[in-house]
C-alpha positions in Angstrom: -18.1 22.8 4.8 -20.4 25.6 3.8 -23.9 25.5 5.4 -25.3 28.7 4.0 -29.0 28.6 3.1 -29.4 24.8 3.0 -32.2 22.5 4.0 -32.0 18.9 4.7 -34.8 16.5 4.0 -35.2 12.7 4.2 -35.4 10.6 1.1 -39.0 10.2 -0.1 -39.7 6.8 1.4 -43.4 6.1 2.1 -44.4 5.5 5.6 -41.3 7.0 7.3 -41.8 9.2 10.3 -38.2 9.8 11.0 -37.2 13.3 12.2 -34.6 15.3 10.3 -32.9 18.7 10.2 -35.0 21.3 8.5 -33.4 24.8 8.6 -29.8 25.9 8.5 -29.3 29.5 9.7 -27.7 32.0 7.4 -24.0 32.9 7.9 -23.4 36.2 9.7 -22.3 37.9 6.5 -25.8 37.5 5.0 -28.0 38.2 8.1 -29.8 41.5 8.0 -30.5 44.0 10.7 -33.5 46.3 10.0 -33.5 49.8 11.2 -36.4 52.1 12.1 -36.9 54.5 9.2 -38.2 57.3 11.4 -35.1 57.4 13.6 -33.3 60.7 13.5 -30.4 60.8 11.0 -31.4 57.6 9.3 -33.1 59.2 6.2 -34.0 56.5 3.7 -31.8 53.8 5.3 -33.8 50.6 5.5 -31.3 48.1 6.7 -27.7 47.5 7.8 -25.7 44.5 6.6 -23.1 44.8 9.3 -24.1 42.7 12.4 -22.4 43.3 15.7 -19.1 41.3 15.6 -18.7 40.6 19.3 -16.9 37.5 20.5 -19.9 36.0 22.2 -22.0 36.2 19.0 -19.2 34.8 16.8 -18.7 31.8 19.2 -22.4 31.1 19.2 -22.6 31.1 15.4 -19.6 28.8 15.2 -21.4 26.4 17.6 -24.6 26.6 15.5 -22.6 25.7 12.4 -20.9 22.7 14.1 -24.3 21.4 15.3 -25.7 21.8 11.8 -22.8 20.0 10.2 -23.1 17.2 12.8 -26.8 16.8 12.1 -26.2 16.6 8.3 -23.4 14.0 8.7 -25.7 11.8 10.9 -28.5 12.3 8.5 -26.4 11.1 5.5 -24.9 8.3 7.7 -28.5 7.0 8.2 -29.2 7.0 4.4 -30.7 10.5 4.1 -30.1 12.8 1.2 -29.5 16.6 1.6 -31.5 19.1 -0.3 -30.7 22.7 -1.2 -32.7 25.9 -0.4 -34.9 25.2 -3.5 -35.7 21.7 -2.3 -33.6 20.0 -4.9 -31.5 17.0 -4.1 -28.0 18.2 -3.3 -26.0 15.2 -4.7 -22.7 17.0 -4.5 -22.8 17.7 -0.8 -24.4 14.4 0.0 -21.7 12.4 -1.9 -19.0 14.5 -0.3 -20.2 13.5 3.2 -20.6 9.9 2.1 -17.0 9.8 0.9 -15.8 11.3 4.1 -17.7 8.7 6.2 -16.3 5.9 4.1 -12.8 7.3 4.5 -13.3 7.5 8.3 -14.3 3.9 8.4 -11.3 2.8 6.4 -9.0 4.8 8.7 -10.6 3.3 11.7 -10.1 -0.2 10.3 -6.4 0.5 9.6 -5.7 1.9 13.0 -7.6 -1.0 14.6 -5.4 -3.6 12.9 -2.3 -1.9 14.0 -3.5 -1.5 17.6 -4.5 -5.1 17.8 -1.1 -6.2 16.5 0.7 -4.0 19.0 -1.4 -5.1 21.9 -0.9 -8.8 21.1 2.9 -8.2 21.1 2.8 -6.5 24.5 0.7 -9.3 25.9 3.0 -12.0 24.5 6.1 -10.3 26.0 4.4 -10.0 29.4 3.4 -13.6 29.4 5.5 -16.8 29.9 3.2 -19.4 28.5 4.1 -21.8 25.7 3.5 -20.5 22.2 2.4 -22.0 18.9 3.0 -20.7 15.4 -0.4 -19.0 15.3 0.2 -17.3 18.7 2.8 -15.1 17.2 1.5 -11.6 16.1 2.9 -11.8 12.5 3.0 -8.4 10.7 0.3 -9.3 8.1 -3.2 -8.1 7.4 -4.4 -11.7 7.3 -3.0 -14.2 9.8 -1.1 -17.0 8.1 -2.4 -20.5 8.4 -0.5 -23.0 10.6 3.3 -23.0 9.7 2.7 -21.2 6.4 5.9 -19.1 6.0 5.2 -18.4 2.3 2.9 -15.6 3.3 5.8 -13.5 4.5 6.5 -11.5 1.4 7.8 -8.0 1.1 4.5 -6.5 -0.4 2.4 -8.2 2.3 4.5 -7.0 5.1 4.9 -3.5 3.6 1.2 -3.2 3.2 0.5 -4.0 6.9 3.3 -1.9 8.3 2.6 1.2 6.4 -1.2 1.3 5.9 -1.9 3.1 9.2 0.6 5.7 8.3 -1.8 7.1 5.7 -4.4 7.9 8.3 -4.8 11.7 8.5 -4.2 11.9 12.2 -1.0 9.8 12.1 2.3 11.3 13.3 4.6 8.3 12.9 7.1 8.4 10.1 7.9 5.5 7.8 11.5 5.5 9.0 10.4 5.3 12.6 8.0 2.4 11.9 10.7 0.4 10.1 13.2 1.0 12.9 10.9 0.0 15.7 9.9 -3.1 13.8 13.5 -4.2 13.2 14.1 -3.9 16.9 11.1 -6.0 17.6 11.9 -8.7 15.1 15.7 -8.9 15.5 16.7 -12.5 15.8 18.8 -11.9 18.9 15.8 -10.3 20.7 13.2 -12.7 19.3 15.2 -15.7 20.6 13.4 -15.3 23.9 10.1 -15.8 22.1 11.4 -18.8 20.1 12.5 -20.4 23.4 8.8 -20.6 24.4 7.5 -22.2 21.2 6.3 -25.8 21.3 8.7 -28.2 19.7 6.6 -29.0 16.6 6.4 -25.3 15.6 10.0 -24.1 16.4 11.4 -24.5 12.9 8.4 -22.7 11.3 8.6 -19.8 13.8 12.4 -19.5 13.3 11.8 -19.4 9.5 9.0 -16.9 9.8 11.1 -14.6 12.0 14.0 -14.8 9.6 11.7 -14.0 6.6 10.1 -11.0 8.4 13.5 -9.6 9.5 14.9 -10.0 6.0 11.9 -8.0 4.6 12.4 -5.3 7.2 16.1 -4.9 6.3 15.2 -4.5 2.7 12.6 -1.9 3.5 15.2 -0.1 5.6 17.7 -0.2 2.7 15.1 1.1 0.3 14.2 3.9 2.6 17.9 4.8 3.0 18.4 4.8 -0.7 15.4 6.9 -1.3 16.6 9.5 1.2 20.1 9.6 -0.4 18.5 10.1 -3.9 16.4 12.9 -2.6 
């Protein structure tokens, strides 16, 4: 993000007294060093555009830029609008920061859903209490209502399993996600879970597990076919 020569002002809301970032220092390539004209050997030289490029100075300038960018982000997050060096509203930079903030929130939500799902599974395995249909951490964005196995469709399960893979910091592959999910939902392994389900929900849980596993196998086959085609 370029910060060269920008000012940041609050939107013109009457009565506001909120503080805001005001001046953004110039980048090192535009900063000027003035030289004494009377110094021997300088002649008519009035300025040098080459600042000292020592490591300490460069590190300091990097930190300044980071602080400026952080202040701009927080300003836009709070509803502020950035302005350029001429005092005009900088809609392009403001909208770019707003889009980034929106994307960060979406990624946070996606990762939060997967983390909650994974933690619920770990807690379920570590416990030995009786389970109902709704106690099972089904791989869906929206938890199904009691004994509603119609919700276990391929698109719904795919959406939940893979949405967090689009997060920019993700390192998990699609193949790995499918494989770990198949191991978790395999009927032989999940029989231990079914054995703890209350009698009135056993059939629905068995049907749900079968539907989830069937979808996972289809996803695995699709992924394998895609790799073979490529």
